[in-house]
C-alpha positions as CSV (number, residue, x, y, z in Angstrom):
1,M,0.0,0.0,0.0
2,N,1.2,3.5,-0.7
3,R,1.6,6.2,1.9
4,E,-1.7,7.9,1.2
5,E,-3.7,4.7,1.4
6,I,-2.0,3.9,4.8
7,K,-2.9,7.4,6.0
8,S,-6.5,6.9,4.9
9,L,-6.7,3.7,7.0
10,R,-5.1,5.4,10.0
11,R,-7.4,8.5,10.2
12,P,-10.5,6.8,11.8
13,F,-8.2,5.3,14.4
14,I,-6.7,8.7,15.3
15,R,-10.2,10.2,15.4
16,Q,-11.1,7.8,18.3
17,F,-8.8,9.7,20.6
18,F,-10.8,12.9,20.2
19,H,-14.3,11.7,19.3
20,K,-16.7,13.0,22.0
21,N,-13.6,14.1,23.9
22,K,-13.1,17.6,22.5
23,F,-14.3,19.4,25.6
24,N,-11.8,17.6,27.8
25,L,-9.1,18.4,25.3
26,F,-10.2,22.0,25.2
27,M,-10.0,22.3,28.9
28,T,-6.5,20.9,29.0
29,I,-5.5,23.5,26.4
30,I,-7.1,26.2,28.6
31,A,-4.9,24.8,31.5
32,S,-1.9,25.0,29.2
33,F,-2.6,28.6,28.4
34,C,-2.9,29.4,32.1
35,S,0.3,27.5,33.0
36,A,2.3,28.9,30.1
37,G,0.9,32.4,30.8
38,S,2.0,32.3,34.4
39,E,5.5,31.2,33.4
40,I,5.9,34.1,30.9
41,I,4.5,36.6,33.5
42,I,7.0,35.3,36.0
43,S,9.9,35.7,33.5
44,W,8.7,39.2,32.7
45,L,8.6,40.0,36.5
46,I,12.2,38.9,36.9
47,K,13.2,41.5,34.3
48,E,11.1,44.3,35.8
49,I,12.3,43.5,39.4
50,V,16.0,43.7,38.3
51,D,15.2,47.0,36.4
52,L,13.3,48.3,39.5
53,I,16.4,47.7,41.6
54,S,18.4,49.5,39.0
55,G,15.9,52.4,39.1
56,I,14.8,52.2,35.5
57,S,11.5,50.2,35.8
58,A,8.2,51.8,34.8
59,F,6.4,49.8,37.5
60,T,6.2,50.3,41.3
61,F,6.9,47.7,43.8
62,S,3.2,47.3,44.8
63,K,2.1,46.8,41.1
64,L,4.8,44.2,40.6
65,L,3.6,42.4,43.7
66,A,0.0,42.4,42.4
67,I,1.1,41.1,39.0
68,T,3.0,38.3,40.9
69,A,-0.1,37.3,42.7
70,F,-2.0,37.2,39.4
71,G,0.7,34.9,37.9
72,I,0.6,32.6,40.8
73,G,-3.2,32.5,40.6
74,L,-3.0,31.5,36.9
75,M,-0.7,28.6,37.9
76,I,-3.1,27.4,40.6
77,L,-6.1,27.6,38.1
78,A,-4.1,25.5,35.6
79,A,-3.4,22.9,38.3
80,V,-7.1,22.7,39.2
81,I,-8.3,22.4,35.6
82,D,-5.6,19.8,34.8
83,S,-6.4,17.7,37.8
84,V,-10.0,17.3,36.6
85,F,-9.9,17.2,32.8
86,L,-6.4,15.9,31.9
87,S,-7.1,12.5,33.4
88,R,-10.6,12.4,31.8
89,F,-9.1,13.2,28.4
90,R,-6.5,10.5,28.5
91,A,-8.8,7.8,30.0
92,K,-11.6,8.5,27.5
93,A,-9.1,8.6,24.5
94,M,-7.8,5.2,25.3
95,K,-11.2,3.8,26.1
96,Q,-12.6,4.9,22.8
97,Y,-9.6,3.6,20.9
98,R,-9.9,0.2,22.5
99,E,-13.6,0.0,21.8
100,Y,-13.1,1.0,18.2
101,V,-10.3,-1.6,17.6
102,F,-12.3,-4.3,19.3
103,N,-15.5,-3.6,17.3
104,R,-13.5,-3.5,14.1
105,L,-12.0,-6.9,15.1
106,L,-15.5,-8.3,15.5
107,E,-16.3,-7.4,11.9
108,K,-14.0,-10.2,10.8
109,G,-15.6,-13.3,9.3
110,I,-15.3,-16.6,11.3
111,Q,-13.1,-18.4,8.9
112,A,-11.2,-15.3,7.9
113,F,-10.2,-14.6,11.5
114,S,-9.3,-18.3,12.1
115,A,-6.8,-18.0,9.2
116,E,-5.0,-15.0,10.7
117,N,-2.4,-14.6,13.4
118,S,-4.3,-13.6,16.5
119,S,-1.1,-12.5,18.2
120,V,-1.2,-9.3,16.1
121,Y,-4.4,-8.3,17.9
122,L,-3.3,-9.5,21.4
123,S,-0.1,-7.4,21.1
124,A,-2.1,-4.4,19.6
125,L,-4.5,-4.4,22.6
126,S,-1.8,-4.9,25.2
127,N,1.8,-3.9,24.5
128,D,1.1,-1.6,21.6
129,I,-1.7,0.3,23.2
130,N,0.4,1.0,26.3
131,A,3.2,2.4,24.1
132,I,0.7,4.6,22.2
133,E,-0.7,6.0,25.4
134,Q,2.8,6.7,26.9
135,D,4.5,8.0,23.7
136,F,1.6,10.0,22.1
137,I,-1.5,10.7,24.2
138,S,0.3,11.4,27.5
139,R,2.6,13.9,25.9
140,L,-0.1,16.0,24.1
141,Q,-0.7,18.3,27.0
142,A,3.0,19.0,27.5
143,V,3.3,19.8,23.8
144,F,0.4,22.3,24.0
145,E,1.9,24.0,27.1
146,T,5.4,24.0,25.6
147,G,4.1,25.4,22.3
148,I,2.2,28.2,24.0
149,A,5.1,29.1,26.3
150,F,7.4,29.1,23.2
151,I,5.1,31.6,21.3
152,G,4.8,33.8,24.4
153,A,8.5,33.8,25.1
154,L,9.3,34.4,21.4
155,G,6.9,37.4,21.4
156,L,8.5,38.9,24.5
157,M,12.0,38.3,23.1
158,L,11.1,40.1,19.9
159,W,9.7,43.0,21.9
160,Y,13.0,43.4,23.8
161,S,15.5,42.6,21.1
162,P,14.6,41.6,17.5
163,L,18.3,41.1,16.6
164,L,19.0,38.7,19.5
165,T,15.7,36.9,18.7
166,L,16.7,36.4,15.1
167,I,20.1,35.0,16.1
168,S,18.3,32.6,18.5
169,I,16.0,31.4,15.6
170,I,19.1,30.8,13.4
171,F,20.7,28.7,16.2
172,S,17.4,26.8,16.6
173,F,17.7,25.1,13.2
174,M,20.4,22.7,14.5
175,P,18.1,20.9,17.0
176,L,15.3,20.8,14.4
177,I,17.6,19.0,12.0
178,V,18.5,16.5,14.7
179,T,14.8,15.9,15.3
180,L,14.0,15.2,11.7
181,L,17.0,12.9,11.2
182,L,16.4,10.8,14.3
183,G,12.6,10.7,14.3
184,N,12.3,8.0,11.7
185,K,14.9,5.9,13.4
186,A,12.9,6.0,16.6
187,A,9.7,4.9,14.7
188,E,11.5,2.0,13.1
189,A,12.9,0.9,16.5
190,E,9.4,1.0,18.1
191,K,7.9,-1.0,15.2
192,L,10.7,-3.6,15.5
193,L,10.1,-4.0,19.2
194,S,6.3,-4.3,18.5
195,D,7.0,-7.1,16.0
196,Q,9.2,-9.0,18.4
197,K,6.7,-8.7,21.2
198,E,4.0,-9.9,18.8
199,R,6.1,-13.0,18.0
200,Y,6.8,-13.6,21.7
201,T,3.0,-13.3,22.5
202,G,2.2,-15.8,19.8
203,M,4.8,-18.2,21.1
204,L,3.4,-17.9,24.6
205,K,-0.1,-18.5,23.3
206,D,1.0,-21.6,21.4
207,T,2.8,-22.9,24.5
208,L,-0.2,-22.5,26.8
209,T,-2.6,-23.9,24.2
210,G,-0.4,-27.0,23.5
211,F,0.8,-27.5,27.1
212,A,-0.4,-31.1,27.3
213,V,1.3,-32.0,24.0
214,I,4.5,-30.4,25.2
215,K,4.5,-32.4,28.4
216,S,3.4,-35.7,26.9
217,S,6.1,-35.4,24.2
218,K,8.8,-34.4,26.8
219,A,9.6,-31.3,24.7
220,E,10.1,-29.0,27.6
221,K,13.8,-28.3,26.8
222,N,13.1,-27.5,23.2
223,I,10.2,-25.2,24.0
224,A,12.3,-23.5,26.7
225,R,15.0,-22.9,24.1
226,M,12.4,-21.4,21.7
227,H,11.2,-19.2,24.5
228,D,14.7,-18.0,25.3
229,E,15.3,-17.2,21.7
230,H,12.1,-15.2,21.4
231,N,12.8,-13.5,24.8
232,E,16.3,-12.6,23.6
233,S,14.9,-11.1,20.4
234,V,12.5,-8.9,22.5
235,A,15.4,-7.9,24.8
236,D,17.6,-6.9,21.8
237,A,14.8,-4.9,20.2
238,S,14.1,-3.2,23.5
239,A,17.7,-2.3,24.0
240,H,17.9,-1.0,20.4
241,R,14.8,1.2,21.0
242,T,16.3,2.5,24.3
243,S,19.6,3.3,22.5
244,V,17.8,5.2,19.8
245,N,15.7,7.2,22.3
246,V,18.8,8.0,24.4
247,L,20.5,9.2,21.2
248,V,17.5,11.4,20.4
249,N,17.4,12.8,23.9
250,Y,21.2,13.5,24.2
251,S,21.4,14.8,20.6
252,S,18.6,17.2,21.3
253,G,20.1,18.2,24.6
254,I,23.5,18.9,23.1
255,A,22.0,20.9,20.3
256,G,19.9,22.8,22.8
257,G,23.0,23.5,24.9
258,M,24.9,24.8,21.9
259,L,21.9,27.1,21.2
260,Q,21.7,28.4,24.7
261,F,25.4,29.2,25.0
262,G,25.5,30.8,21.6
263,V,22.6,33.1,22.6
264,F,24.3,33.9,25.9
265,F,27.6,34.9,24.2
266,V,25.8,37.0,21.6
267,A,23.7,38.7,24.4
268,A,26.9,39.5,26.3
269,A,28.5,40.9,23.2
270,L,25.5,43.2,22.5
271,A,25.4,44.3,26.1
272,L,29.1,45.2,26.1
273,S,28.7,47.1,22.8
274,G,26.0,49.3,24.4
275,R,23.2,48.1,22.1
276,S,20.5,49.2,24.6
277,I,20.3,45.9,26.4
278,T,19.8,46.4,30.2
279,G,20.8,44.0,32.8
280,G,17.1,43.0,33.3
281,T,16.8,42.4,29.5
282,A,19.9,40.1,29.5
283,I,18.5,38.2,32.5
284,V,15.0,37.8,31.0
285,F,16.6,36.5,27.8
286,V,18.3,33.9,29.9
287,Q,15.0,33.0,31.5
288,L,13.0,33.1,28.2
289,M,15.6,30.9,26.5
290,N,14.4,28.0,28.7
291,Y,11.0,28.3,27.0
292,V,12.6,28.6,23.6
293,L,14.7,25.5,24.3
294,S,11.8,23.5,25.8
295,P,10.3,22.6,22.4
296,I,13.8,21.4,21.4
297,R,13.7,19.0,24.3
298,V,9.9,18.1,24.2
299,F,9.1,18.2,20.5
300,P,11.8,15.6,19.3
301,A,10.6,13.1,22.0
302,F,7.0,13.8,21.1
303,Y,7.7,13.6,17.3
304,A,9.5,10.3,17.7
305,G,6.7,9.0,20.0
306,M,4.1,10.1,17.5
307,R,5.8,8.5,14.6
308,S,6.3,5.3,16.6
309,S,2.6,5.3,17.6
310,F,1.5,6.0,14.1
311,G,3.6,3.0,13.0
312,L,1.8,0.8,15.5
313,I,-1.6,2.1,14.5
314,D,-0.8,1.6,10.8
315,K,0.2,-2.0,11.4
316,L,-3.1,-2.6,13.2
317,A,-5.2,-0.7,10.7
318,Q,-3.8,-2.8,7.8
319,A,-4.4,-6.0,9.7
320,L,-8.0,-5.1,10.5
321,N,-8.6,-4.0,6.9
322,Q,-7.8,-7.5,5.6
323,N,-10.4,-10.3,5.2
324,I,-13.4,-8.1,6.0
325,P,-16.5,-9.9,4.6
326,D,-18.0,-8.3,1.6
327,E,-21.5,-6.9,1.9
328,G,-24.3,-8.8,0.3
329,I,-28.1,-9.0,0.1
330,H,-30.1,-9.6,3.2
331,I,-32.2,-12.8,3.5
332,E,-34.9,-13.8,5.9
333,A,-33.9,-16.1,8.8
334,K,-36.1,-18.7,7.3
335,L,-35.5,-21.7,5.0
336,N,-38.5,-22.4,2.8
337,E,-37.4,-25.2,0.5
338,G,-33.8,-26.3,1.4
339,I,-30.1,-26.1,0.4
340,S,-28.9,-27.0,-3.0
341,I,-25.3,-27.8,-3.9
342,R,-24.6,-28.0,-7.6
343,D,-21.3,-29.0,-9.3
344,L,-19.3,-27.8,-6.3
345,S,-15.5,-28.0,-6.6
346,F,-13.0,-26.4,-4.3
347,A,-9.2,-26.3,-3.7
348,Y,-7.1,-24.6,-1.1
349,E,-4.2,-24.6,-3.5
350,K,-4.1,-25.0,-7.2
351,E,-4.0,-28.6,-8.4
352,K,-4.9,-29.8,-4.9
353,T,-8.6,-30.3,-5.2
354,V,-10.4,-31.0,-1.9
355,L,-14.0,-31.2,-3.3
356,N,-14.9,-32.2,-6.8
357,D,-18.3,-32.0,-8.6
358,I,-20.4,-32.2,-5.4
359,D,-24.2,-32.3,-6.0
360,L,-26.5,-32.4,-2.9
361,E,-30.1,-31.6,-2.2
362,L,-30.8,-30.9,1.5
363,K,-34.5,-30.5,2.1
364,K,-36.0,-28.3,4.7
365,G,-36.5,-30.0,8.1
366,G,-34.4,-33.0,7.1
367,C,-31.5,-34.6,8.9
368,Y,-28.4,-35.5,6.9
369,A,-25.0,-37.0,7.8
370,L,-21.7,-36.5,6.0
371,V,-19.5,-39.5,6.6
372,G,-16.0,-40.4,5.4
373,G,-12.4,-40.9,6.3
374,S,-10.0,-38.2,7.5
375,G,-9.3,-35.7,4.7
376,S,-12.3,-36.8,2.6
377,G,-13.6,-33.2,2.5
378,K,-16.5,-33.4,5.1
379,S,-15.5,-30.3,7.2
380,T,-14.5,-28.4,4.1
381,L,-17.9,-28.8,2.7
382,L,-19.5,-27.7,5.9
383,N,-17.2,-24.7,6.1
384,L,-18.2,-23.6,2.6
385,L,-21.8,-23.8,3.6
386,M,-20.8,-21.3,6.4
387,A,-19.3,-19.0,3.7
388,S,-15.7,-19.7,4.6
389,S,-14.7,-18.8,1.1
390,K,-16.2,-17.5,-2.2
391,D,-13.5,-19.1,-4.3
392,Y,-15.4,-22.2,-5.1
393,Q,-16.6,-23.4,-8.5
394,G,-20.3,-24.3,-8.9
395,E,-23.2,-23.0,-6.8
396,I,-24.6,-23.2,-3.3
397,Y,-28.2,-22.1,-2.9
398,Y,-30.2,-21.3,0.2
399,D,-33.6,-21.6,-1.3
400,D,-33.2,-19.4,-4.5
401,K,-30.3,-17.3,-3.2
402,E,-26.7,-18.1,-4.2
403,L,-24.4,-18.0,-1.2
404,R,-21.9,-15.6,-2.7
405,S,-24.7,-13.0,-2.9
406,I,-25.7,-13.3,0.7
407,S,-24.2,-11.1,3.4
408,P,-22.4,-13.1,6.1
409,S,-24.3,-11.4,9.0
410,S,-27.5,-12.3,7.3
411,L,-26.4,-15.9,6.8
412,Y,-25.5,-16.2,10.5
413,D,-29.2,-15.4,11.3
414,L,-30.1,-18.5,9.2
415,V,-27.5,-21.0,10.3
416,S,-25.7,-22.1,13.5
417,I,-22.8,-24.5,14.0
418,I,-21.8,-26.8,16.8
419,Q,-18.2,-27.7,16.6
420,Q,-15.8,-30.1,18.3
421,N,-14.0,-27.4,20.2
422,V,-16.6,-25.5,22.1
423,F,-15.4,-22.3,23.7
424,V,-16.9,-21.6,27.1
425,F,-16.3,-18.2,28.8
426,N,-15.3,-17.9,32.4
427,S,-18.7,-16.9,33.5
428,T,-22.0,-18.5,34.6
429,I,-23.7,-21.4,32.8
430,Y,-26.6,-19.0,32.2
431,D,-24.4,-16.4,30.6
432,N,-22.7,-19.0,28.4
433,I,-26.1,-20.2,27.1
434,T,-27.4,-16.7,26.4
435,M,-24.0,-15.4,25.3
436,F,-24.6,-12.4,27.6
437,S,-27.8,-11.4,25.7
438,A,-31.3,-10.9,27.1
439,F,-33.9,-13.6,26.2
440,P,-37.4,-14.4,27.5
441,R,-37.2,-16.8,30.4
442,E,-39.4,-19.4,28.7
443,E,-37.1,-19.5,25.7
444,V,-34.0,-20.1,27.9
445,D,-35.8,-22.8,29.8
446,R,-36.8,-24.5,26.5
447,A,-33.2,-24.4,25.2
448,I,-32.0,-25.9,28.6
449,R,-34.6,-28.7,28.4
450,L,-34.1,-29.6,24.7
451,S,-30.3,-29.6,25.0
452,G,-30.3,-31.9,28.0
453,L,-28.8,-29.4,30.5
454,S,-31.6,-29.7,33.1
455,T,-29.6,-32.1,35.2
456,L,-26.5,-30.0,35.2
457,I,-28.6,-26.9,36.2
458,E,-30.3,-28.8,39.0
459,E,-26.9,-30.0,40.3
460,K,-24.8,-26.9,40.0
461,G,-27.3,-24.0,39.4
462,E,-27.4,-21.4,36.6
463,D,-24.9,-19.2,38.4
464,Y,-22.2,-21.8,38.5
465,L,-18.9,-20.4,37.1
466,C,-17.7,-22.6,34.3
467,G,-14.0,-21.8,34.7
468,E,-11.4,-20.7,32.1
469,N,-12.6,-22.1,28.7
470,G,-15.1,-24.3,30.6
471,S,-12.5,-26.1,32.8
472,G,-15.2,-26.7,35.4
473,L,-17.4,-28.7,33.0
474,S,-17.1,-32.0,31.2
475,G,-16.8,-32.3,27.4
476,G,-20.4,-33.4,27.1
477,E,-21.6,-30.5,29.3
478,R,-19.8,-28.0,27.1
479,Q,-21.3,-29.6,24.0
480,R,-24.8,-29.3,25.5
481,I,-24.2,-25.6,26.2
482,S,-23.2,-25.2,22.5
483,I,-26.5,-26.9,21.5
484,A,-28.5,-24.7,23.9
485,R,-26.8,-21.6,22.3
486,A,-27.9,-22.7,18.8
487,L,-31.5,-23.5,20.0
488,L,-31.8,-20.1,21.7
489,R,-30.8,-18.4,18.5
490,K,-33.6,-20.3,16.7
491,T,-31.8,-20.5,13.4
492,P,-33.7,-23.0,11.2
493,V,-30.4,-24.6,9.9
494,L,-28.0,-26.4,12.3
495,F,-24.6,-27.7,11.3
496,V,-22.8,-30.1,13.5
497,D,-19.0,-30.6,12.8
498,E,-17.4,-33.5,14.6
499,A,-19.1,-32.3,17.8
500,T,-18.6,-35.6,19.6
501,A,-15.1,-36.4,18.4
502,S,-13.5,-36.0,21.8
503,L,-16.3,-37.6,23.8
504,D,-16.8,-41.2,24.9
505,A,-19.4,-43.4,23.2
506,Q,-22.2,-42.9,25.7
507,I,-21.8,-39.1,25.9
508,S,-21.4,-39.0,22.2
509,F,-24.7,-40.8,21.7
510,E,-26.5,-38.6,24.2
511,V,-25.3,-35.4,22.5
512,L,-26.2,-36.6,19.0
513,D,-29.5,-38.0,20.3
514,A,-30.3,-34.5,21.7
515,I,-29.6,-33.0,18.2
516,L,-31.7,-35.6,16.4
517,K,-34.7,-34.9,18.6
518,L,-34.8,-31.3,17.4
519,D,-37.9,-31.4,15.1
520,G,-38.3,-28.6,12.6
521,Y,-34.6,-27.9,12.1
522,T,-32.6,-28.7,9.0
523,R,-29.6,-30.6,10.4
524,I,-26.3,-31.5,8.6
525,I,-24.0,-33.6,10.8
526,V,-20.4,-34.4,10.1
527,T,-19.6,-37.4,12.3
528,H,-16.9,-39.9,12.8
529,D,-19.2,-41.9,15.0
530,L,-20.8,-44.7,12.9
531,D,-23.5,-45.5,15.5
532,E,-26.4,-47.4,13.9
533,N,-28.9,-46.0,16.3
534,I,-27.9,-42.5,15.2
535,L,-27.4,-43.0,11.5
536,R,-30.7,-44.8,11.0
537,R,-32.5,-41.7,12.1
538,C,-30.9,-39.5,9.4
539,N,-33.0,-39.0,6.2
540,E,-29.9,-39.6,4.1
541,L,-26.2,-40.3,4.4
542,F,-23.6,-38.8,2.1
543,I,-20.4,-40.8,2.0
544,L,-17.4,-38.8,0.9
545,K,-14.1,-40.3,-0.4
546,N,-11.3,-38.3,-2.0
547,G,-13.5,-35.2,-2.3
548,I,-16.4,-36.8,-4.1
549,I,-19.8,-38.2,-3.1
550,H,-18.9,-41.8,-3.4
551,E,-22.3,-43.1,-2.1
552,Q,-25.5,-41.8,-0.8
553,G,-28.7,-43.2,0.6
554,T,-30.3,-44.3,3.9
555,F,-28.5,-46.5,6.3
556,D,-30.3,-49.6,5.3
557,E,-29.8,-48.9,1.5
558,L,-26.0,-48.4,2.0
559,M,-25.6,-51.5,4.1
560,K,-27.5,-53.5,1.6
561,N,-25.2,-52.3,-1.3
562,K,-22.2,-53.5,0.7
563,G,-20.0,-50.8,-0.8
564,Y,-17.5,-48.3,0.7
565,F,-19.9,-47.3,3.6
566,Y,-20.4,-50.9,4.5
567,S,-16.7,-51.4,4.8
568,L,-16.3,-48.3,7.0
569,Y,-19.1,-49.4,9.2
570,T,-17.9,-53.0,9.5
571,V,-14.4,-51.8,10.5
572,S,-15.8,-49.4,13.1
573,Q,-17.7,-52.2,14.9
574,Q,-14.6,-54.3,15.4
């Protein structure tokens, strides 16, 4: 992507910091004016007090005392305003940014998100967002105050000595050049650190997810070595960023020191030459130079932090902009006739066909089973019915609407899926059934009853906390919660993808039995479990082999033919 396209993606993210937050920002700017104004007044007072002592001031002692009280009052007012509104601005800015990022993340399609590296988003909402707050948002108020003080100091300097002010501006170009040269290096160092933290987060996620595999394979030493390598990469990137930031700060400080001493020597030369510079004027220039030098110290750090933050935002914006489902037509959450699959072929990679010339008719209210060996294409077919990809050949119709033309959000109102790996939140059983939404009590009770959760509710209660990813529940209980979720949504089409693969035979039968008892639903079941009592209750079985429908028919018809299904079933019973 070119620079303009990246900027265009970045803008809505930046707006979140200020959306409905302008009043808080305005008040922090008012505080900056008060604070900077008090500092300029105090600097001016130093000059007038010195000149008063020398007998050349136009102000009396009492007037200077009153002005001093006014300056201190401004400083107190700035402190009061900042204590109220600065914290509000920062907190709201980051809250709105997090909400926007999270909502954009939820726009991803199911399969599209599954294919992405989730560590990008984990890092963006933890490490990166902390860096953005520290390096960009937290420095805004200091930049406002420094900028206002700079303008006020420059105006006062011009009033006292335009020549000395011009010389100060010329000297100021040196720190500005340092800022421009080192700003990009700081941004690159911050992005490098973010990338390494992202990889480290991904490695931790994989380790925790696959902990049982690591232990059973006795791979602890290898995993520890991988961890140490990722950890060292993070440490190296962190050290590099610190080195760059130190270089920026010291370079800016050295350039600022050269500026200050240069102006000091010029002021001394002008005073010695009798160019109408009083002792008070020389002293006030020394004081005002602090405010002229402040931007040289503050702006480089802010500029580097801003560039770094924008780099992190750009990285996230580009990730969130990928794999967003295209909009399509809205369809009713109702199946009138059925699902038709015509001449369907699909390949994840060219010349590696997974499905080939699939033709199926799935009538409304029917129950169908997809059966076949591992890699036969069962789950791929089910995923395509869930709009995992539009890159298939042939057609998939829900009634008279081709799937490619249907909006994903509309499709999800029509279909639900129960998968092998059921995610359960660390919340109550009730919340996990309702997915934190409000439903009429009678509908929740119906879903509990039909899914077979009544016994669990009686034993543990609806308020029982399920534990992290349902660790307090058995596999069968988690699957029943998944069924209850689907029932509560009342989608007329229900897909079941190897939902009982990790369950024992008895629990597997109970879960599938609960699904088969759901009258009025169109059910498509992918199952490895060739249980006669289950398969006999399906209207039709589709037997997949090497990506094609090898056989189809009822259980009795397929057993009578003594073909491929007969062989699969016979082997499974041994």
